[in-house]
C-alpha positions in Angstrom: 14.5 35.5 38.9 14.5 34.5 35.3 14.7 30.7 34.6 14.9 28.8 31.4 13.4 25.3 31.2 14.4 23.0 28.4 12.5 19.9 27.6 12.0 17.9 24.3 8.2 18.2 24.4 5.8 20.5 26.2 2.1 21.6 26.0 0.2 21.8 23.7 2.3 19.0 22.1 3.0 16.9 25.2 2.1 13.2 25.6 1.0 13.6 29.2 3.7 12.2 31.4 7.3 11.9 32.5 9.6 14.9 32.0 6.8 16.8 30.3 4.6 16.7 33.4 7.5 17.6 35.7 8.5 20.5 33.5 5.0 21.8 33.3 4.6 21.5 37.1 7.8 23.3 37.7 7.0 26.1 35.2 3.5 26.7 36.8 4.8 26.6 40.3 7.7 29.0 39.7 5.4 31.4 37.8 3.0 31.4 40.6 5.9 32.2 43.0 6.7 35.3 40.9 9.5 34.1 38.7 9.8 34.6 35.0 10.0 31.3 33.1 11.2 30.8 29.6 10.4 27.5 27.8 12.5 26.0 25.0 11.0 22.9 23.5 10.0 21.3 20.2 6.9 21.1 18.0 6.0 18.6 15.3 7.3 19.8 11.9 3.8 19.4 10.5 2.2 21.7 13.2 2.3 25.5 13.3 4.2 27.4 16.0 1.8 28.2 18.9 3.4 31.7 19.2 3.0 31.7 23.0 4.8 34.4 25.0 8.1 33.2 26.6 7.8 29.9 24.7 10.2 28.8 21.9 9.0 25.9 19.8 11.7 24.5 17.5 10.4 22.3 14.7 11.4 18.7 15.1 10.5 15.1 14.1 10.8 14.0 17.7 7.1 14.2 18.5 6.4 12.1 15.4 9.0 9.4 16.0 6.3 6.8 16.8 5.0 7.0 13.2 8.4 6.7 11.5 9.8 3.4 10.3 12.7 1.8 12.3 15.3 2.8 9.6 14.0 6.4 9.6 14.2 6.5 13.4 17.8 5.3 13.3 18.7 8.1 10.8 16.9 10.7 12.9 18.7 9.6 16.1 22.1 9.9 14.3 21.2 13.4 13.2 19.9 14.4 16.6 23.2 13.3 18.2 25.4 15.5 16.1 23.0 18.4 15.2 24.9 21.7 15.4 22.1 23.9 14.1 19.6 23.3 16.9 22.4 23.7 19.6 23.3 27.1 18.1 19.6 28.1 17.9 19.2 27.3 21.6 22.4 29.2 22.4 21.1 32.2 20.5 17.9 32.1 22.6 19.8 31.8 25.9 22.0 34.7 25.0 19.0 36.8 24.0 17.0 36.0 27.2 19.9 36.3 29.6 18.3 33.9 32.1 19.7 33.5 35.7 19.4 29.7 35.7 19.0 27.0 33.0 17.3 23.7 33.9 17.2 21.0 31.2 15.2 17.8 31.2 15.1 15.3 28.4 16.9 16.9 25.4 16.3 14.4 22.6 14.8 16.4 19.8 16.6 19.6 20.9 19.9 17.7 20.3 22.6 16.0 22.4 25.0 18.9 21.8 22.8 21.5 23.5 24.4 21.4 27.0 27.9 21.5 25.4 27.5 24.2 22.7 24.6 26.2 24.0 26.2 26.7 27.4 26.4 30.3 28.5 27.8 31.8 31.8 24.6 30.9 33.7 24.5 27.8 35.9 23.2 24.8 34.0 21.2 22.1 35.9 20.1 18.8 34.3 17.3 16.6 35.7 17.4 12.9 35.0 14.1 11.3 34.1 15.1 8.0 32.5 18.0 6.2 31.0 18.0 8.3 27.8 21.7 9.2 28.2 22.6 5.5 28.4 20.4 4.2 25.6 18.4 6.1 22.9 15.1 4.6 23.9 15.4 5.9 27.5 13.7 2.7 28.7 15.3 -0.2 30.5 13.2 -3.3 30.4 13.0 -6.2 32.9 15.0 -9.1 31.4 16.9 -6.8 28.9 19.3 -5.0 31.3 22.5 -5.9 29.4 21.3 -3.6 26.5 23.1 -0.6 28.1 26.4 -2.6 28.2 26.5 -3.3 24.5 29.2 -1.7 22.4 26.8 0.7 20.6 25.5 1.7 23.9 29.0 2.3 25.3 29.8 4.6 22.3 26.6 6.4 22.7 27.4 7.0 26.4 30.9 8.2 25.6 29.4 10.9 23.3 26.9 12.0 26.0 29.8 12.2 28.5 31.4 14.7 26.2 28.1 16.6 25.7 27.4 17.0 29.4 30.9 18.1 30.5 29.9 21.7 31.2 26.8 20.9 33.3 27.2 22.1 36.9 24.5 20.1 38.7 22.8 16.8 38.0 19.6 15.9 39.8 18.0 12.5 40.0 14.7 11.8 41.7 15.8 8.3 42.5 18.9 6.8 44.0 18.7 3.9 41.5 18.9 6.1 38.4 21.7 8.3 39.8 23.7 5.2 40.7 23.1 3.7 37.3 24.5 6.8 35.6 27.4 7.1 37.9 28.3 3.4 37.3 28.8 4.5 33.6 30.9 7.5 34.7 28.5 9.9 33.0 29.0 13.2 34.7 32.7 13.7 35.5 33.2 16.6 37.9 29.5 17.7 38.0 27.8 17.8 41.4 25.1 15.2 41.7 22.2 15.0 44.2 19.1 13.0 44.7 15.9 15.1 44.9 12.3 14.1 44.3 10.6 15.8 41.4 8.8 19.0 42.4 5.1 18.4 43.1 2.8 21.1 44.5 0.2 19.1 46.3 -3.3 20.6 46.5 -3.8 22.7 49.7 -7.2 21.1 50.4 -8.1 17.5 50.0 -11.6 16.1 49.8 -12.3 13.3 52.3 -11.8 9.8 51.0 -15.0 8.0 50.1 -14.0 4.4 49.2 -16.7 2.3 47.5 -18.2 -0.6 49.4 -16.7 -2.8 46.6 -13.0 -3.2 47.2 -11.6 -1.2 44.2 -8.2 -1.8 42.8 -6.9 1.0 40.4 -4.5 1.1 37.6 -3.5 4.4 35.9 -1.2 4.8 32.9 -0.5 3.9 29.3 -1.9 0.6 28.1 1.4 -0.8 26.8 3.2 -4.1 27.5 6.1 -2.6 29.3 3.8 -1.1 31.9 2.8 -4.6 32.9 -0.8 -4.7 31.8 -0.7 -8.4 30.9 0.9 -9.2 34.2 -1.9 -7.2 35.9 -4.7 -9.0 34.0 -3.3 -12.5 34.6 -2.9 -11.7 38.3 -6.5 -10.4 38.4 -7.7 -13.7 36.9 -5.8 -15.6 39.6 -7.4 -13.3 42.3 -10.9 -14.0 40.9 -10.2 -17.7 41.0 -9.1 -17.5 44.6 -12.2 -15.4 45.6 -14.6 -17.7 43.8 -18.2 -16.5 44.3 -16.9 -13.6 46.4 -15.3 -11.9 43.3 -18.3 -9.6 43.0 -16.9 -7.8 46.0 -13.9 -6.5 44.1 -13.4 -4.4 41.0 -10.4 -3.5 38.9 -10.6 0.1 37.5 -8.2 0.8 34.6 -7.6 4.4 33.6 -5.6 5.0 30.4 -5.3 4.2 26.8 -2.6 3.0 24.5 -1.6 0.8 21.6 -2.1 -2.5 23.6 -5.7 -1.6 24.6 -7.5 -4.1 22.3 -5.1 -6.9 23.2 -5.6 -6.2 26.9 -9.4 -6.2 26.6 -9.2 -9.5 24.7 -7.0 -11.0 27.4 -9.6 -9.9 30.0 -12.7 -10.8 28.0 -13.9 -13.3 30.6 -13.4 -11.0 33.6 -16.7 -9.2 34.3 -15.4 -7.1 37.3 -13.1 -4.8 35.3 -14.0 -1.2 34.4 -12.2 0.3 31.4 -12.4 4.1 31.7 -10.0 5.3 29.0 -7.9 8.4 29.3 -9.2 10.9 31.8 -8.2 14.4 33.0 -6.1 14.5 36.2 -8.9 16.0 38.2 -11.1 13.0 37.5 -8.3 10.6 38.3 -7.8 12.3 41.7 -11.6 11.7 42.4 -11.3 8.1 41.4 -8.3 7.7 43.7 -10.4 8.9 46.7 -12.9 6.2 45.8 -10.4 3.4 45.4 -8.6 1.2 48.0 -5.3 0.4 46.3 -3.2 1.5 43.3 -1.4 -1.2 41.2 1.8 -0.4 39.4 3.0 -3.7 37.9 5.6 -2.2 35.6 8.1 -4.2 33.5 10.3 -1.2 32.9 12.7 0.3 35.4 10.7 3.3 36.6 12.4 6.4 37.9 10.0 8.2 40.3 6.4 7.8 39.1 4.2 10.9 39.9 1.2 8.6 40.2 2.6 7.1 43.3 3.0 10.5 45.0 -0.6 11.3 43.9 -1.8 8.0 45.4 -0.1 8.7 48.7 -1.5 12.2 48.8 -4.9 10.6 48.5 -4.1 8.1 51.3 -4.2 5.3 48.8 -1.9 2.3 49.3 0.3 1.2 46.4 1.4 -2.2 45.2 4.3 -2.1 42.7 7.0 -4.1 41.1 10.5 -4.2 42.6 12.2 -2.4 39.7 14.3 0.8 39.7 13.2 3.9 41.6 9.7 2.6 42.0 10.8 0.2 44.7 12.3 3.1 46.7 8.9 4.6 47.1 7.1 1.5 48.3 6.9 -0.1 51.7 8.5 -3.5 52.0 5.1 -5.3 52.1 3.9 -3.5 49.0 6.7 -4.6 46.6 6.5 -7.7 44.5 8.9 -9.5 42.1 8.4 -8.1 38.6 6.4 -10.3 36.2 5.4 -12.6 39.0 1.6 -12.8 38.6 1.2 -15.1 41.6 3.1 -12.7 43.9 1.0 -9.8 42.7 -2.3 -11.7 43.4 -0.9 -12.6 46.9 -0.3 -8.9 47.5 -3.8 -8.0 46.4 -5.2 -10.6 48.8 -3.0 -9.2 51.6 -4.1 -5.6 51.2 -7.8 -6.7 51.2 -7.3 -8.9 54.3 -5.3 -6.4 56.4 -6.2 -3.0 55.0 -5.9 -1.1 58.3 -2.3 -2.4 58.7 -1.5 -1.2 55.1 -3.0 2.2 55.9 -0.7 2.5 59.0 2.4 1.6 56.9 1.3 4.1 54.3 1.2 7.0 56.7 4.8 6.1 57.9 6.0 5.9 54.3 4.4 9.2 53.3 6.6 11.0 55.9 9.8 9.7 54.2 9.1 10.7 50.6 7.5 14.2 50.7 8.3 16.0 47.5 9.3 19.7 47.5 7.1 22.5 46.1 8.6 24.2 43.0 9.8 27.2 45.0 11.4 25.0 47.6 12.9 22.9 44.8 14.4 26.1 43.3 15.8 27.1 46.7 17.6 23.8 47.0 19.1 24.1 43.5 20.4 27.5 44.3 22.1 26.1 47.4 23.9 23.6 45.3 25.0 25.6 42.2 
């Protein structure tokens, strides 16, 4: 079967998460299962075309948005919404490749008009990863929920409703994200289903070897909306509660980002924190097997974080904020009110005090949220289109 995957950014220009990771996992899994995969994505305008077989890299400023000024970003977003040229270029590729199935992910950078004007006779499936069709940023922050109800957002949503009229199937990994889009009447007559992102778990798993120190782990970008300040304040409270016993616990932080210096400054008096920076996924998996609990204190409405599935696969309990699709993945005892540092420190004390109970609840939760392998994911899609 010949399948075309569209995403706004992809290796070697990816930023290491979200739809990029899902698209890469899906591509690898389908290729290993014997399918032919075509990739249509973007590349920075200042970078050469990688010239990889079955990969089409369209020059775009999307990978460089973070370095543009706010007025320049607004102009770029307006052009991206109404860009005919990229839509016709994508259509030309699709007609040339004659794929059996088209699966799109985040399309900003390829253009909003792509699913409308590039549509061919093949079934078109779109996977939701965030709120990008409801607001250009794609992010919905705690305390800023009304932003998607503003007049500019409503006009933006109306345009996207027009652009997605020809899509046959919409997939959302979380019930929350699907319901949010349906409340804005986004997809008309398209079929909609909830389906966890494809995730091909390793066939063999090394035995867990937790440290004698109780290790809490945080993995992800060091940015404010991921709740790093909340985490560090809660960690300070935990240390105060433990007193002279705080040497028995450690917080391991994996990741980098624009708020790293501020985070280190905020935690300058905390001696039981290890800052490891950005690491390859293989090393992260090893660290997970040595840790006791993953912390996800996000201040943004997450969809379906892959790191939670990885933690569960490593039999690692997770504590996370009660926002969006993240809450759907957690046990009741593991969810805390977003931005509540006291509640987070209480949860950390609870997992330390009753670890065997948390492990029991984890095993029950794992059975409820098993993701499909890429080939199984494709089979499910073909049942629906």
